ROZA-556106 format. One line per 2 residues: number of its first residue (from 0); for each residue y, z, x of N, C-alpha, C, O. Coordinates in steps of 0.05 Angstrom, whole numbers, plus 5000, padded with zeros to 4 digits. Atoms other than C-alpha are relative to their C-alpha. Layout:
N
NUM	Y,Z,X,Y,Z,X,Y,Z,X,Y,Z,X; ...
END
This chain:
151
0	4976,5000,5017,5000,5000,5000,5025,5000,5018,5027,5017,5035; 4977,5002,4983,5067,4980,5030,5018,5025,4996,5020,5037,4975
2	4981,4978,5002,5118,5034,5046,5025,4990,4987,5028,4967,4980; 4975,5007,5014,5187,5035,5014,5015,4978,5015,5026,4960,5002
4	4985,5020,4985,5219,4995,5070,4987,4972,4997,5000,4952,4993; 5014,5025,5002,5165,4941,5067,5002,4988,4972,5006,4965,4968
6	4998,5009,5028,5166,4938,4991,5028,4989,4994,5031,4969,4980; 4972,5009,5004,5242,4932,4991,5004,4972,5012,5016,4955,5000
8	4997,5027,4987,5239,4874,5041,4986,4978,4984,4997,4957,4980; 5016,5018,5016,5186,4840,4999,5016,4990,4975,5017,4967,4968
10	4985,5005,5025,5231,4844,4937,5026,4985,5006,5033,4966,4992; 4973,5011,4997,5299,4827,4966,5003,4977,5020,5023,4963,5020
12	4998,5021,4980,5284,4779,5023,5007,4973,4989,5026,4960,4999; 4992,5026,5011,5285,4716,4980,5029,4999,4989,5042,4979,4992
14	4973,4998,5011,5350,4738,4947,5020,4998,5022,5040,4983,5021; 4982,5000,4977,5384,4752,5013,5001,4973,5015,5022,4964,5022
16	5001,5027,4987,5360,4687,5044,5014,4979,4983,5027,4961,4994; 4986,5019,5018,5385,4649,4983,5030,5002,5003,5044,4982,4998
18	4971,4996,4996,5454,4678,4997,5009,4991,5027,5033,4990,5033; 4993,5009,4973,5451,4652,5069,4999,5021,5021,5010,5017,5043
20	5001,4979,4981,5436,4717,5104,4970,5005,5008,4952,4994,4995; 5027,4992,4993,5376,4747,5139,5000,5031,5000,5020,5044,5003
22	5003,4971,4998,5349,4818,5138,4995,5007,5029,4975,4997,5041; 5005,4991,4973,5356,4851,5206,4981,5024,5000,4962,5026,5016
24	5016,4976,5002,5326,4918,5186,5004,5014,4973,5024,5009,4960; 4997,4983,5024,5314,4965,5128,4990,5028,5008,4969,5031,5020
26	5008,4972,4994,5312,5041,5134,5003,5016,4974,5023,5015,4960; 4999,4981,5022,5295,5092,5081,4998,5027,5013,4977,5034,5024
28	4999,4975,4986,5316,5160,5107,5011,5022,4982,5026,5018,4963; 4989,4977,5013,5330,5230,5083,5019,5014,5020,5011,5019,5043
30	4980,4986,4983,5393,5263,5111,5010,5023,4984,5024,5019,4963; 4993,4976,5016,5404,5334,5087,4984,4999,4975,4959,4996,4976
32	5014,5001,5026,5387,5334,5013,5000,4971,4988,4988,4967,4967; 4997,5027,5011,5404,5260,5003,4982,4979,5013,4976,4981,5037
34	5016,5022,4990,5362,5197,5010,5018,4975,5002,5036,4972,4985; 4985,5024,4996,5391,5131,5036,4981,4977,5004,4962,4978,5020
36	5014,5025,4995,5364,5061,5031,5021,4982,5014,5040,4973,5001; 4981,5015,4984,5400,5023,5087,4988,4972,5005,4966,4970,5016
38	5009,5027,4996,5395,4948,5089,5021,4987,5019,5044,4985,5013; 4983,5012,4980,5423,4914,5151,4996,4970,4999,4973,4960,5002
40	5001,5029,5003,5439,4840,5141,5014,4987,5024,5031,4999,5037; 4989,5015,4977,5457,4787,5192,5004,4971,4992,4992,4961,4973
42	4996,5029,5003,5482,4715,5195,5012,4990,5026,5023,5005,5042; 4989,5011,4976,5502,4668,5250,5030,5002,5002,5042,5000,5023
44	4971,4998,5001,5574,4676,5228,5010,5029,5000,5034,5035,4998; 4993,4972,5001,5572,4752,5231,5001,5010,4971,4997,4995,4952
46	5000,4988,5026,5578,4800,5173,5026,5015,4995,5035,5031,5012; 4975,4985,5008,5641,4825,5138,4995,5016,4975,4973,5015,4963
48	5002,4983,5024,5654,4872,5080,4993,4983,4975,4978,4992,4959; 5005,5017,5023,5653,4814,5030,4970,4993,4999,4959,4991,4977
50	5028,5007,4998,5583,4795,5054,4983,5023,4990,4964,5019,4974; 5015,4976,5008,5558,4866,5044,5002,5004,4969,4983,5011,4956
52	4995,4998,5028,5589,4868,4975,4984,4980,4984,4972,4986,4963; 5015,5022,5014,5557,4801,4955,4970,5007,4999,4958,5004,4978
54	5028,4992,4999,5488,4826,4977,4995,5024,4981,4975,5024,4966; 5002,4976,5017,5498,4893,4943,4998,4992,4970,4981,5001,4955
56	4999,5009,5028,5516,4859,4877,4975,4984,4992,4966,4985,4969; 5023,5017,5006,5457,4811,4882,4973,5016,4998,4955,5007,4985
58	5026,4986,4999,5403,4864,4895,4999,5026,4984,4977,5036,4978; 5000,4974,5013,5424,4927,4858,4984,5000,4974,4967,5018,4970
60	5014,5001,5026,5398,4907,4789,4970,4997,5004,4954,5009,4990; 5029,5005,4996,5331,4882,4816,4987,5025,5011,4964,5032,5004
62	5011,4975,4990,5320,4946,4855,4998,5021,4978,4978,5035,4976; 5001,4982,5022,5337,4987,4793,4977,4992,4980,4963,5010,4970
64	5020,5010,5018,5291,4944,4751,4971,5006,5010,4954,5014,4995; 5027,4995,4988,5231,4950,4799,4993,5030,5000,4970,5037,4998
66	5003,4971,5002,5241,5026,4801,4976,5011,5014,4961,5026,5002; 5022,4991,4984,5191,5040,4856,5006,5023,5019,4989,5033,5033
68	4992,4978,4984,5231,5093,4892,5004,5024,4982,5021,5024,4965; 5000,4976,5018,5219,5162,4860,5027,5015,5002,5038,5022,4981
70	4976,4984,4997,5279,5198,4889,5025,4983,4994,5025,4959,4997; 4974,5015,5002,5351,5180,4873,5010,4997,5029,5005,5014,5046
72	4992,5006,4973,5383,5148,4934,5027,4985,4999,5035,4975,4979; 4975,5015,4997,5447,5117,4960,4992,4974,5014,4977,4974,5034
74	5005,5027,4988,5443,5042,4975,5024,4993,5018,5047,4994,5009; 4980,5008,4981,5481,5020,5037,4993,4973,5011,4970,4969,5020
76	5003,5027,4989,5489,4948,5059,5019,4998,5023,5043,5003,5020; 4982,5003,4978,5517,4935,5128,4990,4980,5021,4967,4971,5019
78	5007,5016,4977,5516,4894,5192,4985,5018,5019,4989,5042,5019; 5013,4984,4980,5470,4917,5247,5019,5008,5023,5012,5025,5040
80	4980,4993,4980,5532,4920,5291,4996,4985,5027,4978,4969,5029; 5001,5014,4974,5545,4896,5362,4977,5013,5017,4962,4999,5029
82	5021,4986,4986,5500,4949,5394,4978,5007,4979,4981,5025,4963; 5021,4999,5020,5436,4942,5354,4976,5016,5007,4966,5015,5030
84	5025,4985,4997,5378,4989,5346,4977,4981,5000,4976,4963,4982; 5024,5017,4998,5313,4956,5366,4976,5015,4990,4964,5031,5005
86	5022,4985,5012,5259,4981,5319,4975,4983,4997,4952,4993,4996; 5022,5018,5006,5215,4920,5308,4992,4983,5025,5008,4980,5044
88	5010,5016,4978,5173,4877,5355,5019,4976,5004,5025,4968,5026; 4982,5024,4998,5218,4817,5338,5026,5007,5013,5038,4991,5028
90	4975,4991,4987,5280,4857,5359,4996,5000,5030,5013,4991,5045; 5005,4999,4971,5248,4869,5427,4998,4972,5011,5009,4966,5032
92	5003,5028,4991,5227,4796,5434,5027,4986,5003,5032,4972,5023; 4974,5013,5000,5297,4773,5417,5019,5010,5022,5039,4997,5028
94	4982,4988,4981,5327,4818,5470,4989,5001,5029,5000,5015,5046; 5010,5003,4972,5284,4802,5532,5023,4988,5016,5035,4968,5009
96	4979,5010,4983,5334,4793,5588,5027,5012,4994,5047,5007,5008; 4974,4988,5008,5389,4833,5553,5001,5029,5010,4980,5042,5014
98	4995,4972,4992,5419,4900,5573,4994,5018,4976,5004,5014,4954; 5006,4981,5021,5391,4959,5533,5003,5028,5011,5003,5033,5035
100	4999,4971,4994,5398,5034,5531,4975,5013,4987,4970,5008,4963; 5024,4988,5010,5334,5074,5523,5004,5031,5001,5008,5042,5023
102	4999,4970,5002,5336,5148,5500,4971,5009,4999,4955,4999,4983; 5027,4990,4998,5274,5188,5517,4997,5028,4989,5016,5044,4989
104	5007,4973,5008,5240,5249,5489,4997,5018,5024,5007,5041,5025; 5004,4985,4976,5219,5272,5558,5012,4985,5024,5011,4960,5024
106	4987,5014,4978,5257,5257,5623,4981,4983,5017,4957,4990,5020; 5014,5017,4981,5235,5201,5669,5018,4998,5024,5041,4990,5022
108	4983,4998,4976,5259,5208,5740,5025,5017,4995,5047,5010,5003; 4979,4980,5006,5301,5268,5716,5022,4990,4981,5043,5002,4979
110	4980,5010,5019,5337,5227,5663,4987,4994,4973,4965,4984,4972; 5009,5006,5027,5330,5222,5588,5014,4975,4989,5010,4968,4965
112	4985,5024,5008,5375,5160,5585,4997,4979,5022,5004,4984,5045; 5004,5022,4980,5357,5094,5620,5015,4976,4989,5013,4969,4966
114	4986,5025,5008,5402,5033,5619,4993,4979,5020,4994,4983,5045; 5008,5022,4983,5379,4967,5646,4993,4976,4983,4998,4975,4959
116	5007,5025,5013,5353,4898,5629,4971,5002,4989,4953,5010,5004; 5026,5001,5011,5294,4892,5582,4984,4977,5012,4991,4954,5006
118	5016,5021,4986,5243,4854,5625,4977,4990,4983,4974,4966,4979; 5024,5007,5017,5181,4855,5580,4991,5025,4986,5001,5047,4990
120	5012,4977,5015,5140,4899,5534,4972,4992,4991,4965,4969,4989; 5027,5004,5012,5070,4908,5508,4996,5023,4979,5016,5037,4973
122	5005,4980,5020,5038,4954,5457,5005,5029,5009,5012,5046,4993; 4998,4973,4990,5041,5015,5502,5026,5006,5015,5035,5029,5015
124	4978,4995,4982,5101,5006,5548,5022,4979,4996,5018,4957,4986; 4979,5019,4996,5168,4973,5557,5008,5002,5030,5004,5022,5043
126	4992,5001,4972,5195,4952,5625,5029,4993,5002,5039,4972,4993; 4971,5003,4998,5268,4961,5642,5007,4997,5030,4997,5013,5047
128	4991,5004,4973,5300,4934,5705,5028,5011,5004,5047,5002,4991; 4974,4991,4991,5357,4973,5737,5001,4991,5029,5007,4967,5034
130	5003,5008,4972,5349,4973,5812,4971,4990,5003,4966,4969,5015; 5029,5007,5001,5273,4972,5804,4992,4997,4971,5008,5002,4953
132	5011,5002,5027,5230,4958,5744,4987,5026,4993,4968,5035,5007; 5012,4975,5010,5214,5022,5706,4981,4994,4977,4988,4979,4959
134	5019,5002,5022,5153,5027,5662,5004,5025,4983,5002,5047,4993; 4994,4978,5018,5169,5070,5601,4979,4999,4977,4976,4978,4964
136	5019,4999,5022,5116,5092,5552,5015,5000,4974,5034,5014,4970; 4986,5003,5026,5136,5071,5482,5000,5026,4984,5018,5031,4969
138	5001,4975,5016,5113,5138,5453,5021,5020,5010,5026,5040,4996; 4980,4982,4989,5166,5172,5497,5029,4991,4993,5048,5003,5000
140	4974,5011,5007,5223,5130,5468,5009,5010,4973,4996,5007,4953; 4988,4990,5026,5267,5163,5415,5018,4979,4988,5020,4977,4964
142	4982,5021,5009,5316,5104,5411,5003,4980,5021,5006,4986,5045; 4993,5022,4982,5327,5037,5442,5019,4982,4986,5015,4974,4963
144	4980,5017,5013,5388,4995,5429,5013,4982,5021,5012,4987,5045; 4987,5018,4982,5426,4937,5459,5026,5013,5010,5037,5031,4997
146	4975,4990,4988,5487,4951,5503,5019,4977,5002,5013,4956,5015; 4980,5021,4999,5549,4909,5493,5019,5005,5024,5028,5028,5028
148	4982,4998,4977,5591,4896,5556,5028,4996,4990,5036,4974,4983; 4973,5000,5011,5661,4913,5533,5021,4988,5019,5044,4985,5011
150	4981,5012,4981,5693,4883,5596,5003,4971,4997,5019,4958,5012
END
């Protein structure tokens, strides 16, 4: 049985694609006492407030009609931003050769934050090049995201 994020993608993907956007990610999270269904959309032209509003208006009724989420929740539509969280295999594939920041649960070489180029990855590890190539166990990663060079 698909989880809430998978079920949501199944339902809204055709609608969002029809509007000319793609789904970057979907997160269903509890923060404090509130639940949030966050849908991150993308397009080759970037995402603005009007785009988020258009997607929100197109999917709200269908999500209410399907009524598969037991808890009441807040629906948020947004861009994944310039510095993007990499949660899916496709996100990693798309960012081979790019600069990333990796936050760790346990320190590696006395650091819980590694910044470097994503060289490659497999099911167990990712490989980040700074001066040398570091092998990082994926189970030790709390967060990995792209790093935008602001210069």
